[in-house]
DSSP file (Angstrom, degrees, kcal/mol; ACC not computed):
  #  RESIDUE AA STRUCTURE BP1 BP2  ACC     N-H-->O    O-->H-N    N-H-->O    O-->H-N    TCO  KAPPA ALPHA  PHI   PSI    X-CA   Y-CA   Z-CA
    1    1 A X              0   0    0      0, 0.0     4,-0.1     0, 0.0     3,-0.1   0.000 360.0 360.0 360.0 -43.6    0.0    0.0    0.0
    2    2 A X     >  +     0   0    0      4,-0.1     4,-3.3     1,-0.1     3,-0.4   0.316 360.0 107.4-118.4   6.8    2.7    2.5    0.9
    3    3 A X  T  4 S+     0   0    0      1,-0.3     7,-0.1     2,-0.2     4,-0.1   0.848  82.2  46.3 -57.8 -39.9    5.8    0.6   -0.4
    4    4 A X  T  4 S+     0   0    0      1,-0.2     3,-0.3     2,-0.2    -1,-0.3   0.816 119.4  41.8 -71.4 -29.8    6.4    2.9   -3.4
    5    5 A X  T  4 S+     0   0    0     -3,-0.4    -2,-0.2     1,-0.2    -1,-0.2   0.857 134.4  13.5 -85.8 -38.9    5.9    6.0   -1.3
    6    6 A X     X  +     0   0    0     -4,-3.3     4,-1.9     1,-0.1     3,-0.2  -0.552  67.4 165.1-139.1  69.5    7.9    5.0    1.9
    7    7 A X  H  > S+     0   0    0     -3,-0.3     4,-2.5     1,-0.2     5,-0.1   0.836  76.7  53.4 -61.8 -34.5   10.0    1.9    1.1
    8    8 A X  H  > S+     0   0    0      2,-0.2     4,-2.7     1,-0.2    -1,-0.2   0.909 107.5  51.2 -67.6 -40.3   12.2    2.2    4.2
    9    9 A X  H  > S+     0   0    0     -3,-0.2     4,-2.4     2,-0.2    -1,-0.2   0.914 112.2  47.0 -61.7 -42.4    9.2    2.3    6.5
   10   10 A X  H  X S+     0   0    0     -4,-1.9     4,-2.9     2,-0.2     5,-0.2   0.908 111.2  51.6 -65.2 -42.2    7.8   -0.8    4.9
   11   11 A X  H  X S+     0   0    0     -4,-2.5     4,-3.0     2,-0.2     5,-0.5   0.925 112.2  45.7 -60.6 -45.4   11.2   -2.6    5.1
   12   12 A X  H  X>S+     0   0    0     -4,-2.7     5,-2.1     2,-0.2     4,-1.7   0.900 113.5  50.2 -65.2 -40.5   11.4   -1.8    8.8
   13   13 A X  I  <>S+     0   0    0     -4,-2.4     5,-2.7    -5,-0.2     6,-0.4   0.947 118.1  38.2 -61.4 -48.7    7.9   -2.9    9.4
   14   14 A X  I  <>S+     0   0    0     -4,-2.9     5,-0.6     3,-0.2    -2,-0.2   0.930 127.8  31.0 -70.0 -46.3    8.3   -6.1    7.6
   15   15 A X  I  <5S+     0   0    0     -4,-3.0    -3,-0.2    -5,-0.2    -2,-0.2   0.886 131.1  25.5 -86.0 -41.4   11.9   -7.0    8.7
   16   16 A X  I  X>S+     0   0    0     -4,-1.7     5,-2.8    -5,-0.5     4,-1.3   0.940 128.1  34.8 -90.5 -56.7   12.2   -5.5   12.2
   17   17 A X  I  4XS+     0   0    0     -5,-2.1     5,-2.6     3,-0.2     6,-0.2   0.988 136.2  18.6 -65.2 -60.4    8.7   -5.3   13.6
   18   18 A X  I  4<S+     0   0    0     -5,-2.7    -3,-0.2    -6,-0.2    -4,-0.2   0.801 130.1  47.9 -84.4 -27.7    7.1   -8.4   12.1
   19   19 A X  T  4<S+     0   0    0     -5,-0.6    -3,-0.2    -6,-0.4    -2,-0.2   0.798 132.2   8.9 -81.6 -29.1   10.3  -10.3   11.2
   20   20 A X  T >X5S+     0   0    0     -4,-1.3     3,-0.7     3,-0.1     4,-0.7   0.768 128.6  43.0-115.2 -62.6   12.1   -9.8   14.6
   21   21 A X  G >4<S+     0   0    0     -5,-2.8     3,-1.2     1,-0.3    -3,-0.2   0.924 118.0  44.9 -59.6 -48.7    9.9   -8.3   17.3
   22   22 A X  G 34<S+     0   0    0     -5,-2.6    -1,-0.3    -6,-0.3    -4,-0.1   0.690 111.3  56.5 -69.7 -16.3    6.9  -10.4   16.6
   23   23 A X  G <4 S+     0   0    0     -3,-0.7    -1,-0.2    -6,-0.2    -2,-0.2   0.517  75.3 119.4 -93.0  -5.8    9.0  -13.5   16.3
   24   24 A X    X<  -     0   0    0     -3,-1.2     3,-0.8    -4,-0.7    -4,-0.0  -0.364  62.5-138.8 -63.7 138.7   10.7  -13.3   19.7
   25   25 A X  T 3  S+     0   0    0      1,-0.2    -1,-0.1    -2,-0.0    -3,-0.0   0.583  85.4  85.4 -78.7  -9.0    9.8  -16.4   21.8
   26   26 A X  T 3  S+     0   0    0      1,-0.1     2,-0.4     2,-0.0    -1,-0.2   0.757  98.4  33.1 -68.8 -22.8    9.2  -14.7   25.1
   27   27 A X  S <  S-     0   0    0     -3,-0.8    -1,-0.1    -5,-0.1     2,-0.0  -0.987  86.2-121.3-128.7 143.4    5.6  -14.0   24.2
   28   28 A X     >  -     0   0    0     -2,-0.4     4,-2.6     1,-0.1     5,-0.2  -0.331  30.0-110.1 -72.0 163.2    3.3  -16.1   22.1
   29   29 A X  H  > S+     0   0    0      1,-0.2     4,-2.2     2,-0.2     5,-0.1   0.881 121.3  54.4 -60.3 -38.1    1.7  -14.6   18.9
   30   30 A X  H  > S+     0   0    0      2,-0.2     4,-2.1     1,-0.2    -1,-0.2   0.936 109.6  45.6 -60.9 -47.6   -1.6  -14.7   20.8
   31   31 A X  H  > S+     0   0    0      1,-0.2     4,-2.5     2,-0.2    -2,-0.2   0.897 111.0  52.7 -65.2 -40.3   -0.2  -12.7   23.7
   32   32 A X  H  X S+     0   0    0     -4,-2.6     4,-2.7     1,-0.2    -1,-0.2   0.892 108.4  52.1 -61.5 -38.5    1.5  -10.2   21.4
   33   33 A X  H  X S+     0   0    0     -4,-2.2     4,-3.0     2,-0.2     5,-0.3   0.927 109.3  48.5 -63.5 -44.4   -1.8   -9.7   19.6
   34   34 A X  H  X S+     0   0    0     -4,-2.1     4,-2.3     2,-0.2    -2,-0.2   0.917 113.4  47.4 -62.0 -42.6   -3.6   -8.9   22.9
   35   35 A X  H  X S+     0   0    0     -4,-2.5     4,-2.4     2,-0.2    -2,-0.2   0.935 114.8  46.2 -63.0 -46.0   -0.9   -6.5   23.9
   36   36 A X  H  X S+     0   0    0     -4,-2.7     4,-2.5     2,-0.2     5,-0.2   0.931 112.8  48.3 -65.0 -46.9   -1.0   -4.8   20.5
   37   37 A X  H  X S+     0   0    0     -4,-3.0     4,-2.2     1,-0.2    -1,-0.2   0.917 112.1  50.9 -59.1 -43.2   -4.7   -4.5   20.4
   38   38 A X  H  X S+     0   0    0     -4,-2.3     4,-2.6    -5,-0.3    -2,-0.2   0.911 110.6  48.2 -61.6 -43.5   -4.8   -3.1   23.9
   39   39 A X  H  X S+     0   0    0     -4,-2.4     4,-2.2     1,-0.2    -1,-0.2   0.909 111.4  49.8 -64.2 -41.8   -2.2   -0.5   23.1
   40   40 A X  H  <>S+     0   0    0     -4,-2.5     5,-2.6     2,-0.2     4,-0.3   0.865 112.0  48.6 -66.8 -35.4   -4.1    0.5   19.9
   41   41 A X  H ><5S+     0   0    0     -4,-2.2     3,-1.2     3,-0.2    -2,-0.2   0.941 111.6  49.4 -65.7 -47.6   -7.3    0.8   21.9
   42   42 A X  H 3<5S+     0   0    0     -4,-2.6    -2,-0.2     1,-0.3    -1,-0.2   0.850 115.0  43.7 -62.3 -35.1   -5.7    2.9   24.6
   43   43 A X  T 3<5S-     0   0    0     -4,-2.2    -1,-0.3    -5,-0.2    -2,-0.2   0.442 110.6-123.9 -89.1   0.1   -4.1    5.2   22.0
   44   44 A X  T < 5 +     0   0    0     -3,-1.2     2,-0.5    -4,-0.3    -3,-0.2   0.965  54.0 155.5  54.1  60.2   -7.4    5.4   20.1
   45   45 A X     >< +     0   0    0     -5,-2.6     4,-2.0     1,-0.2     3,-0.4  -0.667   8.8 166.8-114.7  72.9   -5.9    4.2   16.8
   46   46 A X  H  > S+     0   0    0     -2,-0.5     4,-1.7     1,-0.2    -1,-0.2   0.815  70.6  59.9 -62.6 -32.4   -8.8    2.7   14.9
   47   47 A X  H  > S+     0   0    0      1,-0.2     4,-0.7     2,-0.2    -1,-0.2   0.929 113.9  35.9 -63.6 -43.5   -7.1    2.5   11.5
   48   48 A X  H  > S+     0   0    0     -3,-0.4     4,-1.6     1,-0.2    -1,-0.2   0.796 109.4  66.2 -76.9 -28.9   -4.4    0.2   12.8
   49   49 A X  H  X S+     0   0    0     -4,-2.0     4,-2.3     1,-0.2     5,-0.2   0.875  91.8  63.3 -60.3 -38.3   -6.8   -1.6   15.2
   50   50 A X  H  X S+     0   0    0     -4,-1.7     4,-1.6     1,-0.2     3,-0.2   0.943 107.4  39.6 -53.0 -54.4   -8.7   -3.0   12.2
   51   51 A X  H  X S+     0   0    0     -4,-0.7     4,-2.3     1,-0.2    -1,-0.2   0.837 114.8  53.5 -69.0 -31.0   -5.8   -5.1   10.9
   52   52 A X  H  X S+     0   0    0     -4,-1.6     4,-2.4     2,-0.2    -1,-0.2   0.778 103.6  55.8 -77.5 -24.5   -4.7   -6.1   14.3
   53   53 A X  H  X S+     0   0    0     -4,-2.3     4,-2.1    -3,-0.2    -1,-0.2   0.905 110.0  46.7 -67.5 -40.2   -8.1   -7.4   15.3
   54   54 A X  H  X S+     0   0    0     -4,-1.6     4,-2.3    -5,-0.2    -2,-0.2   0.937 113.6  48.3 -63.6 -46.5   -7.9   -9.7   12.2
   55   55 A X  H  X S+     0   0    0     -4,-2.3     4,-1.8     1,-0.2    -2,-0.2   0.898 109.1  54.1 -60.5 -41.3   -4.4  -10.7   13.2
   56   56 A X  H  <>S+     0   0    0     -4,-2.4     5,-2.6     2,-0.2    -1,-0.2   0.923 108.7  47.9 -60.9 -44.3   -5.5  -11.4   16.7
   57   57 A X  H ><5S+     0   0    0     -4,-2.1     3,-1.6     1,-0.2    -1,-0.2   0.921 111.5  50.6 -61.0 -43.3   -8.3  -13.7   15.5
   58   58 A X  H 3<5S+     0   0    0     -4,-2.3    -1,-0.2     1,-0.3    -2,-0.2   0.786 107.5  55.4 -64.1 -27.0   -5.7  -15.4   13.2
   59   59 A X  T 3<5S-     0   0    0     -4,-1.8    -1,-0.3    -5,-0.2    -2,-0.2   0.268 129.1 -93.4 -92.1  11.3   -3.4  -15.8   16.3
   60   60 A X  T < 5S+     0   0    0     -3,-1.6     2,-0.5     1,-0.3    -3,-0.2   0.528  77.9 139.0  97.1   5.8   -6.1  -17.6   18.3
   61   61 A X      < -     0   0    0     -5,-2.6    -1,-0.3    -6,-0.2    -2,-0.1  -0.743  49.0-131.4 -84.4 126.3   -7.8  -14.8   20.2
   62   62 A X     >  -     0   0    0     -2,-0.5     4,-2.1     1,-0.1     5,-0.2  -0.311  14.3-117.8 -75.2 159.0  -11.5  -15.3   20.3
   63   63 A X  H  > S+     0   0    0      1,-0.2     4,-2.5     2,-0.2     5,-0.2   0.915 117.5  53.8 -58.9 -42.9  -14.1  -12.7   19.4
   64   64 A X  H  > S+     0   0    0      1,-0.2     4,-2.3     2,-0.2    -1,-0.2   0.894 107.6  49.9 -60.7 -40.7  -15.4  -13.0   22.9
   65   65 A X  H  > S+     0   0    0      2,-0.2     4,-2.2     1,-0.2    -1,-0.2   0.878 110.8  49.6 -67.0 -37.1  -12.0  -12.4   24.4
   66   66 A X  H  X S+     0   0    0     -4,-2.1     4,-2.2     2,-0.2    -2,-0.2   0.905 110.9  48.9 -69.0 -40.5  -11.4   -9.3   22.2
   67   67 A X  H  X S+     0   0    0     -4,-2.5     4,-2.4     1,-0.2    -2,-0.2   0.915 112.2  49.3 -63.4 -41.9  -14.8   -7.9   23.2
   68   68 A X  H  X S+     0   0    0     -4,-2.3     4,-2.7    -5,-0.2    -2,-0.2   0.881 108.5  53.7 -64.3 -37.9  -14.0   -8.5   26.9
   69   69 A X  H  X S+     0   0    0     -4,-2.2     4,-2.5     2,-0.2    -2,-0.2   0.927 109.8  47.3 -60.9 -45.4  -10.6   -6.8   26.4
   70   70 A X  H  X S+     0   0    0     -4,-2.2     4,-1.1     2,-0.2    -2,-0.2   0.921 112.5  49.4 -62.7 -44.0  -12.3   -3.7   25.0
   71   71 A X  H >< S+     0   0    0     -4,-2.4     3,-0.6     1,-0.2     4,-0.5   0.924 112.0  48.3 -60.7 -45.5  -14.8   -3.7   27.9
   72   72 A X  H >< S+     0   0    0     -4,-2.7     3,-1.2     1,-0.2     4,-0.4   0.901 108.9  53.6 -61.4 -42.4  -12.0   -4.0   30.4
   73   73 A X  H >X>S+     0   0    0     -4,-2.5     4,-3.9     1,-0.3     5,-0.8   0.695  88.2  79.1 -70.3 -18.0  -10.0   -1.2   28.8
   74   74 A X  H <X5S+     0   0    0     -4,-1.1     4,-0.6    -3,-0.6    -1,-0.3   0.862  98.0  45.1 -55.2 -33.7  -13.0    1.1   29.0
   75   75 A X  H <45S+     0   0    0     -3,-1.2    -1,-0.3    -4,-0.5    -2,-0.2   0.643 124.4  31.7 -86.1 -15.2  -12.1    1.6   32.7
   76   76 A X  H <45S+     0   0    0     -3,-0.8    -2,-0.2    -4,-0.4    -3,-0.1   0.721 129.4  30.9-111.1 -32.6   -8.4    2.0   32.1
   77   77 A X  H  <5S-     0   0    0     -4,-3.9     4,-0.2     1,-0.2    -3,-0.2   0.545 117.8 -91.1-107.0 -11.0   -8.1    3.7   28.7
   78   78 A X     X< -     0   0    0     -5,-0.8     4,-1.8    -4,-0.6    -1,-0.2   0.023  25.5 -98.2 110.4 143.6  -11.3    5.7   28.7
   79   79 A X  H  > S+     0   0    0      1,-0.2     4,-2.7     2,-0.2     5,-0.2   0.903 118.0  54.4 -61.4 -45.7  -14.8    5.2   27.6
   80   80 A X  H  > S+     0   0    0      1,-0.2     4,-2.3     2,-0.2    -1,-0.2   0.901 108.5  49.7 -59.1 -39.6  -14.5    7.1   24.2
   81   81 A X  H  > S+     0   0    0     -4,-0.2     4,-2.4     1,-0.2    -1,-0.2   0.898 112.2  48.1 -64.2 -39.4  -11.6    4.8   23.2
   82   82 A X  H  X S+     0   0    0     -4,-1.8     4,-2.8     2,-0.2     5,-0.2   0.894 110.3  50.8 -68.5 -39.9  -13.6    1.7   24.1
   83   83 A X  H  X S+     0   0    0     -4,-2.7     4,-1.8     2,-0.2    -2,-0.2   0.915 112.3  47.2 -65.1 -41.7  -16.6    2.9   22.2
   84   84 A X  H  X S+     0   0    0     -4,-2.3     4,-2.1    -5,-0.2    -2,-0.2   0.940 113.7  48.8 -60.9 -46.4  -14.5    3.6   19.1
   85   85 A X  H  X S+     0   0    0     -4,-2.4     4,-2.9     1,-0.2    -2,-0.2   0.888 109.5  50.4 -63.5 -40.9  -12.8    0.2   19.5
   86   86 A X  H  X S+     0   0    0     -4,-2.8     4,-2.4     2,-0.2    -1,-0.2   0.865 109.9  51.6 -69.2 -33.0  -16.1   -1.7   19.9
   87   87 A X  H  X S+     0   0    0     -4,-1.8     4,-1.9    -5,-0.2    -1,-0.2   0.910 112.2  46.0 -65.8 -42.0  -17.4    0.0   16.8
   88   88 A X  H  X S+     0   0    0     -4,-2.1     4,-2.7     2,-0.2    -2,-0.2   0.923 112.7  50.7 -65.0 -44.6  -14.3   -1.0   14.8
   89   89 A X  H  X S+     0   0    0     -4,-2.9     4,-3.2     1,-0.2     5,-0.3   0.916 108.5  51.5 -60.9 -44.0  -14.5   -4.6   16.2
   90   90 A X  H  X S+     0   0    0     -4,-2.4     4,-2.1     1,-0.2    -1,-0.2   0.929 111.8  47.6 -58.4 -45.6  -18.2   -4.9   15.2
   91   91 A X  H  X S+     0   0    0     -4,-1.9     4,-0.9     2,-0.2    -2,-0.2   0.928 115.4  44.6 -60.5 -46.8  -17.3   -3.8   11.7
   92   92 A X  H >X S+     0   0    0     -4,-2.7     4,-0.8     1,-0.2     3,-0.5   0.925 114.5  47.6 -65.8 -45.9  -14.3   -6.2   11.4
   93   93 A X  H 3< S+     0   0    0     -4,-3.2     3,-0.4     1,-0.2    -1,-0.2   0.835 107.5  55.7 -69.2 -32.2  -16.2   -9.2   12.9
   94   94 A X  H 3< S+     0   0    0     -4,-2.1    -1,-0.2    -5,-0.3    -2,-0.2   0.762 104.7  54.6 -70.8 -23.4  -19.2   -8.7   10.7
   95   95 A X  H <<        0   0    0     -4,-0.9    -1,-0.2    -3,-0.5    -2,-0.2   0.725 360.0 360.0 -78.7 -22.4  -17.0   -8.9    7.6
   96   96 A X     <        0   0    0     -4,-0.8    -1,-0.2    -3,-0.4    -2,-0.2   0.434 360.0 360.0 -88.9 360.0  -15.5  -12.2    8.7
């Protein structure tokens, strides 16, 4: 999507973030997905949240667990962030 415009950013994303950081054995892919989704909810980043909700499902996080994560974060990250996240999750889950 942005490779022609920002090739170095794509290279770092592919090789460092997903090639190295996500491959470290200290956390499972499932746990990394939960951490990432939680951070994106807390920072109110709906555009990135969409793809990470899909990745989380692919990494074994259930829809119910993701909804519960959003509900839990409402009290720690703020109600508006949780409402945005649940709207994004509903959209993503209905497409699957």
